[in-house]
N, C-alpha and C positions, 0 to 999 in steps of 0.2 A: 231584483237581486235579493237573495235571502240575507238574513241577519248574519249568518255564519260567513257567507262570502264577503259581506260588507266589512266585518271585523278583520278578515284575512287581508282584504285590500288595504284597510287602514294600517294594519301592521306592516305590510310591504311598503307602503308609502312612507311611513315613519322611518323604517330601516333605510330605505333609499335616500330619504332626506338627510338622515344622519351621515350616511356614507358620502353623499355629495358635499354636504356642508363641511366635512372634515377634509375636503380636497382629495377624497379617495383614500385617505389614510385611515388608520384605525380610529374609531370614534373616541372622543374624549370622555372622561369619567362623567362629566356634566351631561353629555348627550346620552350616555348609557343610562344614567339615573333617570333622565327624562322618560326614556322608554320604559324603564321599570316602574316609574310612577304611573304611567299610562295604564299598564296592566293592573297595578294595585288599585287604581281608581275604578277601573272596570269591575274588578272583583268586589270592591266595596259597594258599588251600585247594585250588583246582583245579590250580594249578601243582605244588604239593607232591604231590598224589595222582598226577599224571602222571609227575613226575620221580622221586619216591622209591618209589612203590608199583608203578607199571606198567612203566616203562622197565627196571628191573632184572629184571622177569619177562618181558622181551622182548615186551610187549604194546604195540607201537608205535602201532597204529591207535587203540587206546583212549586211550593217552597223548596222541595228537594232538588228540583231541576235548577233553581236559582243558586242553591248551595253548591251544586256540582259545577255550574258555570263559574261561580266565585272561586272555588278551589282551583279550577283550571287556570284562571287568570292570575291568581296569587302564585301558582307554580311557575307560570311564564315569567312573572316579575322576578322570581327567585332564580330562574335560569339565567337571567340577565345580570342580576346582582344577588349572589348568595348571602351577602351580609346585610340585606335590606330587612332590618328589624321589624318594621311595620308590616311588611308583606308576610313575614314569617309569623308574626303574632296573629295576623288576620287568618292565615291558613289554619293555625292552631284553633282559633275560634270556630271555624267551620267544622273541624273535626269534633270539637267538643259538642257543638249543637247537634251534629249527626250521631252523637253518642259513640264516637270512635275514640274512646278515652286514651287508649294506649298511644295512638297516633298523635293525639293532642299533647300528651306528655312529651313525646319525642320533639315536637315542634317548639313547645314552650321551653324545653331544656336548651334548645338552640338559641332562643331569645335570651335566656339567662346567660348563656355562654358569650353572647354579644354584649349584653348589658347586665352584669352581675347584680346591680342594685335595682333591678326592675322588680319591685315588690308585687305588682299586679300579676306578673308572669309566675312568680313563686306561689302566690295564692291560687292561681289557676292550676298549677301543677298539683298542689295539695288537694284541690277540689276534685281533679280528675283521679288522683290516687284514691280518694275516698270512694268515688263512684266505682273504682275497680276493686274495692275492698282491701286496698293496700294501706292500712292505717298507719303502720310504722313509717312508711315512706312519706306519707302526708305530714305526719308530725315532724319528721326530719326537715322537710321543706319549710314548715312554719318556724321551726327552731332556728334555722339558718336566717330566715327573714327577721326574726326577733333579734338575733345576735348582731345583725347588720344595722339595727335601728337604734336611735337614741331618744325617740319620742315616747314618754311614759304611757301616754294614752294608747298608742299603737301597740306597744309592748304588752300592755294589759289585755288588749283585745286578742292579740295573738296567743297569749297564755290561755285565755278563755276558750279560744278555738281548739287549742291543743288538748285541753282538759275534756272538751266535748267529744272530740274524736277518740281520745283515749277511753272514754266511757262507752264507746260503741264497739270496742274490741271484744 
């Protein structure tokens, strides 16, 4: 049995188990999240293999296959639960690694919509904007992150980043 067929079979078994365990009724939110977590974990496994095992060995083509598998898994998790912040963030990471910066920005913005205080997502948006040459937008993201923060060390670092980006314009 191929890996693709095995994954499909596992997915069907999980779906069937969720259906049966709910007495044939609509699955509970806990059961739905379990299924979304399954796909997110599958995606992380593929992403990690590509990023940590293959890219350092300069096996870019093999890593690209794992990144595609990861993206597919994260998308499945998001089909199940569109508010699954972790899967959304992971999908954005895949896009960023694949240098699909505009798509990364879209996904990271959805993360921020779900969690406005996610500073890492705001920094990732700013970074993607810099890669796109959209310096004003990057600075705006950093300014928002700064304004939401009360830690003087972080505020100072964000100000330094904004000055650095401003100097690149």
